[in-house]
C-alpha positions in Angstrom: 16.0 -17.9 -30.2 17.8 -18.6 -33.4 19.2 -22.2 -33.4 22.9 -21.2 -32.8 22.0 -18.9 -29.9 19.6 -21.5 -28.4 22.4 -24.1 -28.6 24.8 -21.8 -26.9 22.4 -20.9 -24.1 21.6 -24.6 -23.5 25.3 -25.4 -23.3 26.2 -22.7 -20.8 25.5 -24.6 -17.6 27.9 -27.3 -18.7 30.9 -24.9 -18.9 33.8 -26.1 -16.7 34.2 -22.7 -15.0 35.7 -24.0 -11.8 38.6 -25.7 -13.5 39.4 -23.0 -16.0 42.9 -21.4 -15.5 43.4 -17.7 -15.2 42.6 -15.5 -17.1 40.2 -17.8 -19.0 37.9 -18.4 -16.1 37.2 -14.6 -15.8 36.8 -14.2 -19.5 34.5 -17.3 -19.7 32.3 -16.1 -16.8 31.9 -12.6 -18.2 31.1 -14.0 -21.6 28.5 -16.4 -20.2 26.9 -13.6 -18.3 26.8 -11.3 -21.3 25.3 -14.1 -23.4 22.5 -14.6 -20.9 21.8 -10.9 -20.9 21.7 -10.9 -24.7 19.2 -13.8 -24.6 16.9 -11.8 -22.3 13.9 -11.7 -24.8 14.0 -15.5 -25.2 14.4 -16.5 -21.6 10.7 -17.0 -20.8 8.9 -19.4 -18.4 7.7 -21.2 -21.5 11.2 -21.8 -22.9 13.1 -22.0 -19.7 10.8 -23.0 -16.9 12.5 -23.1 -13.6 11.0 -26.5 -13.0 12.6 -27.9 -16.2 16.2 -29.3 -16.2 17.4 -26.5 -18.5 15.7 -23.7 -16.6 17.0 -25.0 -13.3 20.5 -25.3 -14.6 20.4 -21.8 -16.0 19.2 -20.4 -12.7 22.0 -22.2 -10.8 24.6 -21.0 -13.2 23.3 -17.4 -12.9 23.7 -17.5 -9.1 27.2 -18.9 -9.5 28.2 -16.1 -11.9 26.8 -13.5 -9.5 28.7 -15.0 -6.6 32.0 -15.3 -8.6 35.2 -13.6 -7.5 35.6 -12.1 -10.9 32.9 -10.8 -13.3 30.4 -10.6 -10.5 28.9 -7.4 -11.7 28.1 -9.0 -15.1 26.9 -12.0 -13.3 24.5 -10.0 -11.2 23.1 -8.5 -14.4 22.6 -12.0 -15.8 20.9 -13.2 -12.6 18.6 -10.2 -12.7 17.5 -11.2 -16.3 16.9 -14.8 -15.3 15.0 -14.1 -12.0 12.8 -11.4 -13.4 11.9 -13.5 -16.4 11.1 -16.5 -14.3 9.6 -14.6 -11.4 6.0 -15.7 -11.9 6.8 -19.4 -11.8 9.4 -19.1 -9.1 6.9 -17.2 -6.8 4.3 -20.0 -7.3 6.7 -22.6 -5.8 7.3 -22.0 -2.1 10.5 -24.0 -2.0 12.0 -22.2 -5.0 11.0 -18.7 -3.9 12.4 -19.3 -0.4 15.7 -20.6 -1.8 16.0 -17.7 -4.3 15.2 -15.1 -1.6 17.7 -16.6 0.7 20.5 -16.6 -1.9 19.6 -13.1 -3.1 19.7 -11.8 0.5 23.2 -13.1 0.8 24.3 -11.5 -2.5 22.6 -8.1 -1.6 23.3 -7.9 2.1 26.0 -10.4 2.9 29.7 -10.5 2.3 29.3 -11.4 -1.3 31.9 -8.9 -2.6 29.4 -7.3 -5.0 29.8 -3.6 -5.6 27.0 -1.4 -4.2 25.6 -0.7 -7.7 25.3 -4.4 -8.4 23.5 -5.0 -5.1 21.1 -2.2 -5.9 20.5 -3.7 -9.3 19.6 -7.1 -7.8 17.2 -5.5 -5.3 15.4 -3.6 -7.9 15.6 -6.0 -10.8 15.5 -9.4 -9.2 14.1 -9.2 -5.6 11.4 -6.7 -6.7 9.9 -8.7 -9.5 10.1 -11.9 -7.5 8.4 -10.7 -4.3 5.9 -8.7 -6.3 4.5 -12.0 -7.7 4.0 -13.7 -4.4 0.4 -14.9 -4.2 -0.5 -13.0 -1.0 0.4 -9.4 0.0 1.2 -10.6 3.5 3.9 -12.7 2.1 5.4 -9.7 0.2 5.3 -7.6 3.3 7.1 -10.4 5.3 9.7 -10.7 2.6 10.3 -6.9 2.6 10.5 -6.9 6.4 13.0 -9.7 6.5 15.4 -7.7 4.4 14.6 -4.3 5.8 15.4 -5.5 9.4 19.1 -5.9 8.5 19.3 -2.6 6.6 17.6 -0.6 9.3 20.2 -1.9 11.8 23.0 -1.0 9.5 21.7 2.5 8.9 20.0 3.8 12.2 18.1 7.0 11.6 20.1 9.1 14.0 21.0 12.5 12.4 24.6 12.3 13.5 28.0 13.2 12.0 28.5 9.6 10.8 25.8 10.0 8.2 28.4 10.3 5.5 30.0 6.9 6.5 30.3 4.8 3.3 28.7 1.7 4.8 25.7 3.7 6.2 25.1 5.4 2.8 25.2 2.0 1.1 22.7 0.5 3.6 20.5 3.6 3.3 20.4 3.4 -0.5 19.7 -0.4 -0.4 16.8 0.2 2.1 15.1 2.7 -0.2 15.7 0.5 -3.3 14.0 -2.3 -1.4 11.0 -0.2 -0.3 10.5 1.0 -3.9 11.0 -2.4 -5.5 7.6 -4.1 -5.2 5.0 -3.4 -7.9 1.6 -4.8 -7.1 -2.1 -4.1 -7.8 -2.2 -2.1 -4.5 -1.1 1.4 -5.5 -0.8 2.5 -1.9 1.6 -0.3 -0.8 4.8 1.6 -1.5 3.6 4.6 0.5 2.6 2.3 3.4 6.1 0.7 3.4 7.7 4.2 3.2 5.5 5.6 6.0 6.7 2.7 8.2 10.2 3.9 7.6 9.6 7.7 7.9 12.4 8.2 10.5 14.9 6.7 8.0 13.5 9.0 5.2 13.9 12.0 7.4 17.4 11.0 8.4 18.4 10.4 4.8 17.1 13.8 3.7 17.3 16.1 6.7 20.4 15.1 8.5 22.9 18.0 8.6 25.6 15.7 7.1 23.3 13.8 4.8 25.0 12.4 1.8 23.5 13.4 -1.6 23.6 9.7 -2.7 21.3 8.8 0.2 19.1 11.8 -0.5 18.8 10.6 -4.1 17.7 7.1 -3.1 15.2 8.4 -0.5 13.7 11.0 -2.8 13.5 8.5 -5.7 11.5 6.1 -3.5 9.3 8.9 -2.3 8.4 10.3 -5.7 7.8 6.7 -7.1 5.5 5.9 -4.2 3.5 9.1 -4.6 3.3 8.6 -8.3 1.8 5.1 -7.9 -0.8 6.4 -5.5 -1.5 9.5 -7.6 -5.1 10.9 -7.0 -5.5 9.1 -3.6 -5.7 11.0 -0.3 -2.6 9.1 1.0 -0.5 10.5 -1.7 -1.5 14.1 -0.9 -0.8 13.4 2.8 2.6 12.1 2.1 3.5 15.0 -0.1 2.4 17.6 2.5 4.3 15.7 5.2 7.5 15.5 3.1 7.5 19.0 1.6 8.8 20.9 4.6 11.7 18.4 5.0 12.6 18.6 1.3 12.4 22.4 1.3 14.7 22.6 4.3 17.2 20.2 2.7 17.3 22.4 -0.4 17.5 25.7 1.5 20.0 24.7 4.2 22.3 22.3 2.4 21.6 23.2 -1.2 20.4 19.7 -2.1 19.6 19.7 -5.7 17.9 16.3 -5.4 15.6 17.5 -2.7 14.7 20.6 -4.7 14.0 18.4 -7.7 11.7 16.2 -5.7 9.7 19.2 -4.7 9.0 19.9 -8.4 
């Protein structure tokens, strides 16, 4: 980056955030996160390797910003930038990838205080790129399953009247964001993951009290998975299996999202 920006970026991890009085701590954290986002094109494994002192410090700072009590949404965006740009090198180091996955799990699924939109952003923009670069597909599947287990428990696929409960809708959206997040050389992987969660897809779309926000996440994951496997028999099978469910949701509940997915 230009010398002034490079110097600012290098100095960020040394900011005394913990000791800053209010409101300066909040302003400093948000400013630091926004600077990291602005430096996105220049945060590369070559310039900020996670194995280097500067890269490691930037990664630690980004996690601190995302876990902060204030400015966490901006911090989550900064963490997404850092993780996605360092994903290839992080995934090659088992210790680093395990640590990052553990901390991301806490931010996305734990009591981190992050708003749902920031949790979804982290799943799609940080967890997805990181696990997509794991050397073996079996490792990717294991990482997805570790996160999906908690989300399945939080959003059981029973078509009941509690389908509109806020917590269940959030968990449903996170589950489908997770299933759609990996991008690998196997074009059928997303559909395989989705097929293993078909009861959750049916519940999200076909439940009498299904929330449109959950329908949107489910349909988005479905259409993305079918698109990736376009031209393969598994994509046609998934479309034929999903079409009656989507049509029913559109006809009975007037779901515009389900109708759009049919198109």
